[in-house]
matplotlib code that plots the C-alpha trace (Angstrom):
import matplotlib.pyplot as plt

x = [0.2, 1.7, 2.4, 0.4, 3.4, 3.8, 0.5, -0.3, -2.9, -4.7, -4.2, -5.4, -8.7, -9.0, -8.8, -11.8, -13.9, -17.4, -16.8, -17.5, -15.0, -13.4, -12.4, -9.5, -8.3, -8.9, -6.8, -4.1, -3.7, -3.7, -0.9, 1.3, 0.9, 0.1, 1.8, -1.0, -2.4, -6.2, -6.9, -6.2, -8.0, -10.9, -12.6, -13.1, -16.2, -15.3, -16.1, -14.0, -11.2, -11.3, -11.3, -8.4, -6.6, -6.8, -5.4, -3.2, -0.7, 2.5, 5.6, 7.5, 7.1, 8.7, 10.8, 12.8, 13.6, 16.7, 17.7, 21.3, 22.2, 22.0, 18.4, 19.5, 19.7, 17.0, 17.5, 14.6, 15.2, 12.1, 11.0, 10.0, 6.9, 9.4, 11.4, 14.2, 15.4, 16.6, 17.5, 16.7, 18.3, 16.8, 19.1, 17.6, 18.9, 17.3, 14.4, 15.2, 15.8, 17.5, 16.6, 19.3, 17.5, 18.2, 17.8, 18.8, 18.5, 22.3, 24.6, 26.8, 29.4, 31.7, 33.5, 35.1, 35.1, 31.1, 29.1, 26.5, 28.7, 30.0, 26.3, 25.9, 23.1, 19.5, 17.5, 16.4, 13.7, 10.8, 10.3, 7.4, 9.7, 12.2, 9.4, 7.8, 11.0, 10.8, 7.1, 7.9, 11.2, 9.2, 6.5, 8.8, 10.7, 7.8, 7.7, 11.2, 11.3, 12.2, 14.5, 17.0, 17.1, 20.2, 20.3, 23.4, 22.0, 22.0, 23.0, 24.2, 21.5, 22.8, 22.8, 19.0, 19.0, 15.2, 13.6, 15.8, 15.2, 11.2, 11.5, 13.3, 10.5, 7.6, 9.5, 10.2, 6.5, 4.4, 6.2, 7.2, 11.2, 13.6, 15.6, 18.5, 17.9, 18.3, 22.0, 22.5, 25.6, 27.7, 30.8, 31.4, 28.8, 29.6, 26.8, 24.4, 26.6, 26.4, 22.2, 22.3, 23.9, 20.9, 18.1, 16.2, 16.1, 19.2, 20.0, 23.8, 26.2, 28.2, 31.2, 32.6, 36.1, 38.1, 41.1, 42.9, 45.3, 44.0, 45.9, 44.5, 41.1, 41.0, 41.2, 39.0, 36.3, 36.0, 34.1, 37.0, 38.5, 35.5, 35.5, 39.2, 39.7, 40.3, 37.0, 35.1, 36.6, 35.5, 32.2, 32.2, 33.7, 30.6, 28.1, 29.4, 29.5, 25.6, 24.2, 26.7, 26.1, 28.7, 30.1, 31.4, 34.0, 33.7, 36.6, 36.7, 39.8, 41.1, 44.2, 47.5, 45.4, 44.6, 45.4, 49.0, 50.5, 50.8, 47.1, 45.9, 48.2, 46.6, 43.0, 43.7, 44.9, 41.3, 39.4, 40.7, 39.6, 36.5, 36.1, 34.8, 34.2, 35.7, 34.0, 36.6, 34.7, 36.8, 35.9, 33.0, 33.5, 32.0, 32.3, 33.9, 36.1, 36.9, 38.2, 40.3, 41.9, 40.5, 39.7, 39.7, 43.2, 43.9, 42.2, 45.1, 45.7, 42.3, 42.7, 46.3, 44.8, 42.0, 44.5, 46.8, 43.8, 43.3, 47.1, 46.7, 43.4, 40.5, 37.4, 37.5, 35.5, 35.7, 32.1, 30.6, 29.8, 26.0, 24.6, 27.8, 26.6, 23.4, 25.1, 23.6, 26.5, 28.1, 29.4, 27.3, 23.9, 23.6, 20.4, 22.3, 25.5, 28.1, 30.7, 34.3, 34.9, 37.1, 40.5, 41.9, 44.9, 47.7, 50.3]
y = [0.4, 3.6, 5.9, 9.2, 11.1, 8.8, 9.9, 12.8, 15.2, 13.2, 9.7, 11.4, 12.7, 9.2, 8.0, 10.5, 9.4, 9.8, 12.5, 16.1, 17.8, 20.2, 17.0, 16.3, 19.8, 19.7, 16.5, 17.6, 20.8, 18.9, 16.4, 18.8, 22.2, 21.1, 17.8, 16.5, 12.8, 12.3, 11.5, 15.1, 16.9, 17.6, 19.7, 16.1, 14.0, 11.6, 8.3, 9.9, 10.5, 6.8, 5.5, 7.5, 6.8, 2.9, 3.9, 6.8, 5.3, 6.9, 5.3, 6.2, 4.9, 7.0, 4.4, 7.2, 11.1, 12.3, 15.9, 17.1, 18.9, 22.2, 21.7, 22.7, 19.3, 16.6, 12.9, 10.6, 6.9, 5.9, 2.0, 1.4, -1.0, -4.0, -3.7, -1.3, 1.6, 5.0, 8.3, 11.9, 14.9, 18.2, 21.2, 24.6, 28.1, 31.2, 31.7, 28.8, 24.8, 22.4, 18.8, 16.0, 13.1, 9.9, 8.0, 4.5, 2.2, 1.6, 2.1, 0.2, 2.4, 1.2, 4.4, 2.9, 5.9, 6.0, 4.5, 4.2, 2.7, 0.4, -1.1, -2.4, -1.7, -2.6, -1.2, 2.1, 4.2, 5.2, 8.6, 9.3, 7.9, 10.6, 13.4, 12.2, 12.8, 16.3, 16.7, 15.1, 17.5, 21.1, 20.5, 19.9, 23.0, 25.2, 28.2, 28.3, 28.0, 25.0, 26.4, 24.0, 20.2, 18.4, 14.6, 13.6, 11.6, 7.4, 6.3, 7.5, 9.6, 9.3, 5.7, 5.7, 8.5, 7.9, 8.0, 10.6, 13.0, 12.5, 13.4, 16.8, 17.4, 17.0, 18.9, 21.9, 21.7, 20.0, 21.7, 25.3, 24.7, 26.1, 24.0, 26.1, 25.5, 21.9, 20.0, 16.6, 14.8, 11.9, 10.4, 10.5, 8.8, 10.1, 8.7, 10.5, 14.0, 13.8, 13.4, 16.2, 18.5, 17.9, 18.5, 21.7, 22.4, 23.7, 21.9, 22.2, 19.3, 18.6, 15.9, 13.8, 14.0, 13.4, 12.4, 14.4, 11.5, 8.1, 5.7, 7.4, 7.7, 4.2, 3.3, 5.9, 6.2, 2.4, 3.5, 5.7, 2.6, 2.7, 6.5, 7.9, 11.5, 12.7, 11.0, 12.6, 15.8, 15.9, 15.3, 18.0, 20.4, 19.4, 20.0, 23.6, 24.6, 23.4, 25.1, 28.1, 26.8, 26.4, 23.5, 21.7, 19.7, 17.5, 16.3, 14.4, 15.6, 12.4, 12.4, 11.3, 10.3, 13.1, 16.2, 17.3, 20.1, 17.6, 17.2, 20.4, 21.6, 18.3, 19.5, 22.8, 21.6, 20.0, 22.9, 26.0, 25.3, 24.4, 27.4, 24.7, 25.5, 22.9, 22.3, 20.9, 18.5, 17.2, 13.5, 12.3, 9.4, 6.1, 2.6, 1.1, 4.1, 4.3, 0.5, 1.1, 4.1, 6.9, 9.9, 13.6, 15.4, 18.2, 21.6, 23.5, 20.7, 21.7, 25.5, 24.9, 22.7, 25.3, 28.0, 26.2, 25.8, 29.7, 30.3, 28.3, 30.4, 28.0, 29.3, 26.6, 26.4, 24.4, 22.5, 23.4, 19.9, 19.4, 16.6, 14.7, 13.5, 11.8, 10.6, 12.9, 14.4, 13.7, 10.2, 8.9, 7.7, 3.8, 3.0, 0.2, -1.0, -1.5, -4.4, -3.5, -4.8, -2.3, -0.8, 2.6, 3.2, 3.1, 4.6]
z = [0.0, -1.1, 1.3, 1.7, 0.0, -2.8, -4.0, -6.7, -6.7, -9.4, -7.2, -4.0, -6.3, -7.6, -3.9, -2.7, -5.9, -4.5, -2.4, -3.0, -5.3, -2.3, -0.2, -2.2, -2.0, 1.7, 2.4, -0.1, 2.0, 5.3, 4.1, 2.4, 3.9, 7.6, 7.6, 9.5, 9.3, 8.5, 11.8, 12.9, 9.8, 11.7, 9.1, 7.4, 8.6, 11.2, 8.9, 6.3, 8.7, 9.8, 6.0, 5.2, 8.3, 7.0, 3.3, 4.1, 6.6, 7.6, 5.7, 8.7, 12.4, 15.0, 16.9, 19.0, 19.1, 20.3, 21.2, 21.3, 24.7, 23.3, 22.2, 18.2, 16.8, 16.9, 15.5, 14.7, 14.4, 12.0, 11.2, 7.6, 6.3, 5.9, 9.3, 8.1, 9.7, 9.0, 10.6, 9.8, 11.5, 12.2, 12.9, 14.3, 13.8, 14.8, 12.7, 10.0, 10.0, 8.1, 7.8, 6.7, 5.1, 4.2, 0.8, 1.8, 4.6, 5.0, 2.1, -0.2, -0.9, 2.2, 3.4, 6.5, 8.7, 8.1, 10.5, 7.6, 5.5, 8.3, 8.7, 5.0, 2.5, 3.1, 0.3, -1.5, 0.1, -1.9, -3.1, -0.4, 2.2, 1.6, 1.2, 4.3, 6.5, 5.3, 5.9, 9.6, 10.2, 8.7, 11.1, 14.0, 13.3, 13.6, 14.4, 12.4, 8.7, 7.0, 4.4, 3.6, 2.8, 2.4, 1.1, 3.6, 5.6, 5.1, 1.8, -1.5, -3.2, -6.5, -6.3, -5.9, -8.4, -9.8, -6.4, -5.1, -8.3, -7.8, -4.4, -5.2, -7.6, -4.9, -2.5, -4.8, -6.3, -3.4, -0.5, -2.2, -1.4, -3.7, -5.6, -4.7, -1.1, -1.6, -1.6, -2.9, -1.8, -3.2, -2.7, -6.4, -8.6, -11.9, -14.1, -11.5, -11.3, -15.3, -15.0, -12.2, -14.9, -17.6, -15.0, -15.2, -11.4, -9.9, -6.8, -5.0, -5.3, -2.7, -3.2, -0.5, -1.3, 1.8, -0.6, -3.3, -4.7, -6.1, -4.0, -0.8, -1.9, -3.3, 0.5, 2.2, -0.5, -2.5, -5.2, -6.5, -7.9, -10.5, -10.9, -10.2, -9.6, -13.3, -14.1, -11.3, -11.8, -15.3, -14.3, -11.6, -14.5, -16.5, -13.7, -12.9, -16.5, -16.9, -13.4, -12.6, -9.0, -6.5, -5.9, -2.8, -1.5, 1.7, 3.7, 6.9, 8.4, 9.8, 12.0, 10.4, 7.3, 5.2, 7.5, 5.9, 4.3, 1.0, 1.4, 1.6, -1.6, -3.8, -2.6, -4.0, -7.1, -7.8, -5.8, -7.7, -11.0, -10.1, -7.9, -5.3, -1.7, 0.8, 4.1, 6.3, 8.7, 11.7, 11.8, 14.1, 16.1, 15.3, 16.7, 13.6, 13.3, 16.7, 16.6, 13.6, 15.7, 13.2, 15.1, 14.7, 14.5, 17.1, 17.1, 16.0, 13.0, 11.8, 11.9, 10.1, 7.5, 6.8, 6.9, 4.2, 1.7, 2.2, 1.5, -1.9, -2.6, -1.7, -0.2, 2.8, 6.1, 9.2, 9.5, 13.2, 14.2, 15.4, 17.7, 18.0, 21.5, 20.0, 16.9, 14.6, 13.1, 10.1, 9.3, 12.7, 11.3, 11.5, 13.0, 14.2, 15.7, 12.7, 12.1, 12.3, 8.8, 6.9, 7.7, 6.6, 9.1, 7.2, 9.8]

ax = plt.figure().add_subplot(projection="3d")
ax.plot(x, y, z, "-o")
ax.set_aspect("equal")
plt.show()
């Protein structure tokens, strides 16, 4: 049975065939504008609410909700209809909020420092399962405006391209969030980047780079063996030329692995021709990563790495980690304890 957010306006109207014509608009607004369940739609007759509650079943069942100690980050653990579990993160700021959504249950990319990659892959999410995360987060963010949607949760968005792009369309058209306020992150799925370049909506692209030479990136990001850096940078150049949007490189800074002056110089060589912005992200702890001895460098090294990039002419910022205390920060989403099956440590 499709969830409420799988249905188009036309499909919802067909579901309400036999009801007064205005009922479809009432239900649509309840779902998409207010984020309410059929049981909460008190402008509908009780019998209709009961019937719709049996049909428009939520795709996400809340298992738990965690709040960071500073109250600025909220994480949901959701159960899906087949028993799969995913996580969604809401980050609040004065007057606005950002939601980080998952696109897969687990991930097949196998990046050893990432809890999701350590946990393995279960399945792709449907369009409705992705969209419902945004709807739930938007309601929880009130009275703040949900201003940004980032596809940086569990999974590789471009490995689930068709459903993710359909979700982008629904979020843009039916929730009214501009494509310029949506960011899709990828570890470097080159065919997906090229497809994005040809799409009409100008979403932002963030590439999880983490290493700027092939021998190291082959270990950090296994997909690099299929799409090495020359191929990946070519696809990024196509995207920038087609969209004229700022490209971002994400760089999880790992002590003793990718935090040297050499790493900064090699990263600058890739970033400068593309005018890419670099987000330096001190590695967040994960069970599997700690078992491998992977951890963030000292703060002084983080600052020095940023300064080296800036000296080379790269626009670089250090991302403030949010929700580390509830395992909600970058690379920490897992929904289960990951196995220790990948080793990156080389020195």
